[in-house]
C-alpha beads as a LAMMPS data file, in Angstrom:
LAMMPS data file: protein, C-alpha beads

262 atoms
261 bonds

1 atom types
1 bond types

-500.0 500.0 xlo xhi
-500.0 500.0 ylo yhi
-500.0 500.0 zlo zhi

Masses

1 110.0

Atoms # bond

1 1 1 -189.048 -270.223 175.552
2 1 1 -189.369 -267.346 177.953
3 1 1 -190.062 -264.144 175.930
4 1 1 -189.624 -260.769 177.651
5 1 1 -191.142 -258.764 174.831
6 1 1 -194.449 -260.598 175.090
7 1 1 -194.487 -259.986 178.786
8 1 1 -193.949 -256.199 178.414
9 1 1 -196.579 -255.880 175.667
10 1 1 -199.124 -257.910 177.561
11 1 1 -200.427 -255.188 179.961
12 1 1 -201.077 -252.873 177.023
13 1 1 -203.100 -255.321 174.936
14 1 1 -206.781 -256.040 174.895
15 1 1 -209.811 -253.915 175.590
16 1 1 -209.744 -251.292 178.367
17 1 1 -206.002 -251.787 178.857
18 1 1 -205.514 -248.278 180.159
19 1 1 -208.346 -248.576 182.661
20 1 1 -207.154 -251.909 183.878
21 1 1 -203.529 -250.720 184.361
22 1 1 -204.695 -247.560 186.092
23 1 1 -206.720 -249.635 188.529
24 1 1 -203.709 -251.747 189.243
25 1 1 -201.577 -248.598 189.787
26 1 1 -204.209 -247.319 192.286
27 1 1 -204.108 -250.747 194.109
28 1 1 -200.319 -250.215 194.549
29 1 1 -200.780 -246.675 195.646
30 1 1 -203.188 -247.779 198.446
31 1 1 -200.858 -250.627 199.486
32 1 1 -198.965 -248.758 202.250
33 1 1 -202.314 -247.656 203.844
34 1 1 -204.560 -250.615 202.989
35 1 1 -202.452 -253.765 203.095
36 1 1 -205.329 -255.999 201.864
37 1 1 -204.815 -254.627 198.341
38 1 1 -201.541 -256.556 198.384
39 1 1 -203.450 -259.893 198.972
40 1 1 -205.849 -258.866 196.185
41 1 1 -202.956 -258.388 193.826
42 1 1 -201.498 -261.779 194.897
43 1 1 -204.814 -263.440 194.066
44 1 1 -205.172 -261.376 190.836
45 1 1 -201.856 -262.768 189.583
46 1 1 -203.257 -266.216 189.632
47 1 1 -205.824 -265.228 186.986
48 1 1 -203.109 -263.658 184.839
49 1 1 -200.959 -266.761 185.171
50 1 1 -203.903 -269.039 184.395
51 1 1 -204.755 -267.132 181.242
52 1 1 -201.184 -267.262 179.992
53 1 1 -200.912 -270.955 180.685
54 1 1 -204.170 -271.503 178.710
55 1 1 -202.812 -269.443 175.825
56 1 1 -205.068 -266.442 176.323
57 1 1 -202.958 -263.386 175.965
58 1 1 -205.609 -260.968 174.726
59 1 1 -205.237 -258.671 177.784
60 1 1 -205.418 -258.411 181.619
61 1 1 -208.338 -260.029 183.378
62 1 1 -211.172 -257.729 184.445
63 1 1 -211.159 -256.362 187.906
64 1 1 -214.211 -256.923 190.020
65 1 1 -213.476 -260.196 191.894
66 1 1 -211.889 -258.574 194.927
67 1 1 -213.335 -261.147 197.428
68 1 1 -212.177 -264.115 195.386
69 1 1 -208.740 -262.644 194.676
70 1 1 -208.364 -261.823 198.421
71 1 1 -208.998 -265.388 199.473
72 1 1 -206.704 -266.682 196.774
73 1 1 -204.076 -264.241 197.862
74 1 1 -204.114 -265.525 201.396
75 1 1 -203.525 -269.076 199.947
76 1 1 -200.568 -267.844 197.885
77 1 1 -199.073 -266.017 200.889
78 1 1 -199.400 -269.090 203.089
79 1 1 -197.934 -271.298 200.440
80 1 1 -195.104 -268.921 199.589
81 1 1 -193.994 -268.765 203.227
82 1 1 -192.912 -272.403 202.891
83 1 1 -190.296 -271.346 200.340
84 1 1 -189.332 -268.032 202.000
85 1 1 -188.904 -269.625 205.447
86 1 1 -185.145 -270.259 205.188
87 1 1 -184.553 -266.662 203.967
88 1 1 -186.767 -265.329 206.872
89 1 1 -184.769 -267.248 209.420
90 1 1 -181.474 -266.109 208.096
91 1 1 -182.670 -262.478 207.912
92 1 1 -183.978 -262.716 211.395
93 1 1 -180.624 -264.063 212.703
94 1 1 -178.771 -261.248 210.894
95 1 1 -181.153 -258.658 212.304
96 1 1 -180.733 -260.034 215.778
97 1 1 -176.955 -259.806 215.500
98 1 1 -177.135 -256.330 214.028
99 1 1 -179.477 -255.136 216.824
100 1 1 -177.183 -256.582 219.542
101 1 1 -174.105 -254.832 217.993
102 1 1 -175.923 -251.503 217.665
103 1 1 -177.391 -251.680 221.254
104 1 1 -173.915 -252.275 222.705
105 1 1 -172.671 -248.929 221.442
106 1 1 -172.099 -246.287 224.084
107 1 1 -173.628 -243.210 222.509
108 1 1 -172.288 -240.762 225.253
109 1 1 -168.691 -241.980 224.851
110 1 1 -169.140 -241.964 221.079
111 1 1 -170.160 -238.278 221.200
112 1 1 -167.359 -237.288 223.536
113 1 1 -164.619 -239.085 221.789
114 1 1 -165.904 -238.013 218.317
115 1 1 -164.745 -241.374 216.861
116 1 1 -166.616 -243.931 214.805
117 1 1 -168.123 -246.923 216.548
118 1 1 -166.015 -250.148 216.695
119 1 1 -167.527 -253.525 215.954
120 1 1 -166.189 -256.978 216.389
121 1 1 -165.006 -258.332 213.061
122 1 1 -166.468 -261.684 213.815
123 1 1 -169.879 -260.196 214.552
124 1 1 -169.852 -258.245 211.321
125 1 1 -168.702 -261.304 209.405
126 1 1 -171.548 -263.451 210.726
127 1 1 -174.149 -260.663 210.153
128 1 1 -172.952 -260.143 206.542
129 1 1 -172.904 -263.881 205.863
130 1 1 -176.493 -264.454 207.085
131 1 1 -177.826 -261.491 204.970
132 1 1 -175.875 -262.751 201.965
133 1 1 -177.190 -266.337 202.390
134 1 1 -180.717 -265.001 202.576
135 1 1 -180.323 -262.973 199.427
136 1 1 -178.789 -265.972 197.595
137 1 1 -181.661 -268.132 198.656
138 1 1 -184.203 -265.650 197.394
139 1 1 -182.503 -265.469 194.074
140 1 1 -182.011 -269.174 193.586
141 1 1 -185.515 -270.116 194.866
142 1 1 -187.332 -267.602 192.631
143 1 1 -187.918 -270.184 189.740
144 1 1 -189.018 -272.737 192.433
145 1 1 -191.540 -270.393 193.940
146 1 1 -192.773 -269.308 190.585
147 1 1 -193.211 -272.898 189.514
148 1 1 -195.293 -273.663 192.602
149 1 1 -197.493 -270.579 192.131
150 1 1 -197.967 -271.484 188.420
151 1 1 -198.913 -275.088 189.286
152 1 1 -201.463 -273.793 191.887
153 1 1 -202.921 -271.452 189.373
154 1 1 -203.325 -274.362 187.015
155 1 1 -204.712 -276.977 189.439
156 1 1 -206.116 -274.906 192.346
157 1 1 -204.721 -277.502 194.851
158 1 1 -202.720 -276.341 197.846
159 1 1 -200.582 -279.411 197.511
160 1 1 -198.915 -277.515 194.686
161 1 1 -196.959 -275.620 197.365
162 1 1 -196.032 -278.607 199.493
163 1 1 -194.497 -280.642 196.655
164 1 1 -191.182 -278.778 197.068
165 1 1 -188.907 -281.652 195.928
166 1 1 -191.012 -282.188 192.840
167 1 1 -190.778 -278.638 191.793
168 1 1 -187.004 -278.627 192.583
169 1 1 -186.512 -281.625 190.250
170 1 1 -188.562 -279.966 187.474
171 1 1 -186.607 -276.684 187.832
172 1 1 -183.341 -278.614 187.626
173 1 1 -184.522 -280.547 184.570
174 1 1 -185.493 -277.177 182.847
175 1 1 -182.496 -275.209 184.247
176 1 1 -181.867 -273.629 180.883
177 1 1 -185.381 -272.065 180.808
178 1 1 -185.047 -271.215 184.551
179 1 1 -181.790 -269.293 183.769
180 1 1 -183.587 -267.424 180.903
181 1 1 -186.525 -266.627 183.339
182 1 1 -184.027 -265.019 185.829
183 1 1 -182.308 -263.112 183.072
184 1 1 -185.581 -261.731 181.861
185 1 1 -186.551 -260.784 185.384
186 1 1 -183.249 -258.935 185.743
187 1 1 -183.612 -257.135 182.443
188 1 1 -187.196 -256.159 183.290
189 1 1 -186.064 -254.654 186.604
190 1 1 -183.409 -252.572 184.796
191 1 1 -185.905 -251.315 182.166
192 1 1 -188.422 -250.236 184.880
193 1 1 -185.667 -248.473 186.871
194 1 1 -184.564 -246.563 183.760
195 1 1 -188.196 -245.622 182.822
196 1 1 -188.912 -244.509 186.424
197 1 1 -185.781 -242.243 186.371
198 1 1 -186.961 -240.730 183.105
199 1 1 -190.516 -240.185 184.240
200 1 1 -189.679 -239.238 187.814
201 1 1 -191.214 -235.749 187.294
202 1 1 -194.670 -237.466 187.139
203 1 1 -195.691 -238.531 190.647
204 1 1 -198.091 -241.283 189.643
205 1 1 -195.771 -242.666 186.923
206 1 1 -193.857 -244.629 189.510
207 1 1 -196.898 -246.630 190.685
208 1 1 -198.068 -247.107 187.084
209 1 1 -194.744 -248.558 186.103
210 1 1 -194.687 -250.769 189.148
211 1 1 -197.950 -252.313 188.141
212 1 1 -196.648 -252.717 184.570
213 1 1 -193.686 -254.566 186.042
214 1 1 -195.955 -256.640 188.220
215 1 1 -198.189 -257.609 185.261
216 1 1 -195.042 -258.477 183.198
217 1 1 -193.726 -260.648 185.963
218 1 1 -197.041 -262.459 186.186
219 1 1 -196.906 -263.035 182.381
220 1 1 -193.386 -264.340 182.791
221 1 1 -194.626 -266.706 185.520
222 1 1 -197.314 -267.865 183.231
223 1 1 -194.829 -268.529 180.464
224 1 1 -192.723 -270.434 182.931
225 1 1 -195.757 -272.441 184.013
226 1 1 -196.704 -273.232 180.410
227 1 1 -193.121 -274.353 179.699
228 1 1 -193.130 -276.707 182.653
229 1 1 -196.647 -277.944 181.658
230 1 1 -195.367 -278.655 178.140
231 1 1 -192.411 -280.555 179.355
232 1 1 -194.192 -282.393 182.183
233 1 1 -193.284 -286.051 182.243
234 1 1 -196.229 -288.403 181.624
235 1 1 -197.749 -289.985 184.657
236 1 1 -196.245 -293.237 185.676
237 1 1 -197.903 -296.152 184.127
238 1 1 -199.487 -298.424 186.653
239 1 1 -199.098 -302.241 186.511
240 1 1 -201.589 -303.826 184.075
241 1 1 -204.572 -305.194 185.892
242 1 1 -204.395 -308.848 186.659
243 1 1 -206.844 -311.097 184.872
244 1 1 -209.706 -312.274 187.090
245 1 1 -208.989 -315.392 189.015
246 1 1 -210.750 -318.304 187.476
247 1 1 -212.480 -320.785 189.610
248 1 1 -211.152 -324.266 189.176
249 1 1 -213.656 -326.694 187.993
250 1 1 -214.155 -329.698 190.076
251 1 1 -213.463 -332.975 188.416
252 1 1 -216.504 -335.153 187.876
253 1 1 -215.941 -338.149 190.045
254 1 1 -218.153 -341.218 189.499
255 1 1 -218.891 -342.572 192.840
256 1 1 -220.087 -346.125 193.265
257 1 1 -223.694 -346.632 194.221
258 1 1 -224.099 -348.136 197.581
259 1 1 -226.530 -351.064 197.838
260 1 1 -229.621 -350.343 199.952
261 1 1 -229.583 -351.485 203.526
262 1 1 -231.812 -354.429 204.274

Bonds

1 1 1 2
2 1 2 3
3 1 3 4
4 1 4 5
5 1 5 6
6 1 6 7
7 1 7 8
8 1 8 9
9 1 9 10
10 1 10 11
11 1 11 12
12 1 12 13
13 1 13 14
14 1 14 15
15 1 15 16
16 1 16 17
17 1 17 18
18 1 18 19
19 1 19 20
20 1 20 21
21 1 21 22
22 1 22 23
23 1 23 24
24 1 24 25
25 1 25 26
26 1 26 27
27 1 27 28
28 1 28 29
29 1 29 30
30 1 30 31
31 1 31 32
32 1 32 33
33 1 33 34
34 1 34 35
35 1 35 36
36 1 36 37
37 1 37 38
38 1 38 39
39 1 39 40
40 1 40 41
41 1 41 42
42 1 42 43
43 1 43 44
44 1 44 45
45 1 45 46
46 1 46 47
47 1 47 48
48 1 48 49
49 1 49 50
50 1 50 51
51 1 51 52
52 1 52 53
53 1 53 54
54 1 54 55
55 1 55 56
56 1 56 57
57 1 57 58
58 1 58 59
59 1 59 60
60 1 60 61
61 1 61 62
62 1 62 63
63 1 63 64
64 1 64 65
65 1 65 66
66 1 66 67
67 1 67 68
68 1 68 69
69 1 69 70
70 1 70 71
71 1 71 72
72 1 72 73
73 1 73 74
74 1 74 75
75 1 75 76
76 1 76 77
77 1 77 78
78 1 78 79
79 1 79 80
80 1 80 81
81 1 81 82
82 1 82 83
83 1 83 84
84 1 84 85
85 1 85 86
86 1 86 87
87 1 87 88
88 1 88 89
89 1 89 90
90 1 90 91
91 1 91 92
92 1 92 93
93 1 93 94
94 1 94 95
95 1 95 96
96 1 96 97
97 1 97 98
98 1 98 99
99 1 99 100
100 1 100 101
101 1 101 102
102 1 102 103
103 1 103 104
104 1 104 105
105 1 105 106
106 1 106 107
107 1 107 108
108 1 108 109
109 1 109 110
110 1 110 111
111 1 111 112
112 1 112 113
113 1 113 114
114 1 114 115
115 1 115 116
116 1 116 117
117 1 117 118
118 1 118 119
119 1 119 120
120 1 120 121
121 1 121 122
122 1 122 123
123 1 123 124
124 1 124 125
125 1 125 126
126 1 126 127
127 1 127 128
128 1 128 129
129 1 129 130
130 1 130 131
131 1 131 132
132 1 132 133
133 1 133 134
134 1 134 135
135 1 135 136
136 1 136 137
137 1 137 138
138 1 138 139
139 1 139 140
140 1 140 141
141 1 141 142
142 1 142 143
143 1 143 144
144 1 144 145
145 1 145 146
146 1 146 147
147 1 147 148
148 1 148 149
149 1 149 150
150 1 150 151
151 1 151 152
152 1 152 153
153 1 153 154
154 1 154 155
155 1 155 156
156 1 156 157
157 1 157 158
158 1 158 159
159 1 159 160
160 1 160 161
161 1 161 162
162 1 162 163
163 1 163 164
164 1 164 165
165 1 165 166
166 1 166 167
167 1 167 168
168 1 168 169
169 1 169 170
170 1 170 171
171 1 171 172
172 1 172 173
173 1 173 174
174 1 174 175
175 1 175 176
176 1 176 177
177 1 177 178
178 1 178 179
179 1 179 180
180 1 180 181
181 1 181 182
182 1 182 183
183 1 183 184
184 1 184 185
185 1 185 186
186 1 186 187
187 1 187 188
188 1 188 189
189 1 189 190
190 1 190 191
191 1 191 192
192 1 192 193
193 1 193 194
194 1 194 195
195 1 195 196
196 1 196 197
197 1 197 198
198 1 198 199
199 1 199 200
200 1 200 201
201 1 201 202
202 1 202 203
203 1 203 204
204 1 204 205
205 1 205 206
206 1 206 207
207 1 207 208
208 1 208 209
209 1 209 210
210 1 210 211
211 1 211 212
212 1 212 213
213 1 213 214
214 1 214 215
215 1 215 216
216 1 216 217
217 1 217 218
218 1 218 219
219 1 219 220
220 1 220 221
221 1 221 222
222 1 222 223
223 1 223 224
224 1 224 225
225 1 225 226
226 1 226 227
227 1 227 228
228 1 228 229
229 1 229 230
230 1 230 231
231 1 231 232
232 1 232 233
233 1 233 234
234 1 234 235
235 1 235 236
236 1 236 237
237 1 237 238
238 1 238 239
239 1 239 240
240 1 240 241
241 1 241 242
242 1 242 243
243 1 243 244
244 1 244 245
245 1 245 246
246 1 246 247
247 1 247 248
248 1 248 249
249 1 249 250
250 1 250 251
251 1 251 252
252 1 252 253
253 1 253 254
254 1 254 255
255 1 255 256
256 1 256 257
257 1 257 258
258 1 258 259
259 1 259 260
260 1 260 261
261 1 261 262
């Protein structure tokens, strides 16, 4: 089953744990300026997930494969967009409605009348509905996306992302473990927020805790992938091969001997 304690302890285990986590915090610190570090982290997570699936929890993988991680991160980004596409469309529709409502406000009249802006209730309802549906999709699809990423980390095949219905069936079959995964992700977010509030006086602590959260989520993703792998149905048995076709023997027919012609 999914274990949150193992995920939290994982970044601090193994050799050079402090160095590895500090490098990860530095990558997050550079993310707003150098966006490629985000892709490197997306590729790095695959190595973490693969280790957990293989049962290797001795510590975080070593840094030093930035080029490989960058390429893998691009693959993960492209594959994840297939699952995020409905949420992106809903958020885009909600943003377009919100922009149209805001642009219709007469700022001059608003300042002169000193009253709040008035919005159409129908417009507000549609805008809130689209954003709510986008959020619901992101929450419900989290186990699905994590299953696809774990399968790609295991196999290295991009088809792991395109088999959406297959992963949906697997998540539904293991919905108990999927619910436990979501609960652990929620508890992890609360713990990190509390720790960030306590250590807010240390400027670098926020980035360090964010990387710890990132590594713990990767470990939970690896646990989820290992669980799905352990409960993966056996491949369908193919029909037994047909026996080779035997050639029919011709019957020996005794033909009469024709007399010689004179």
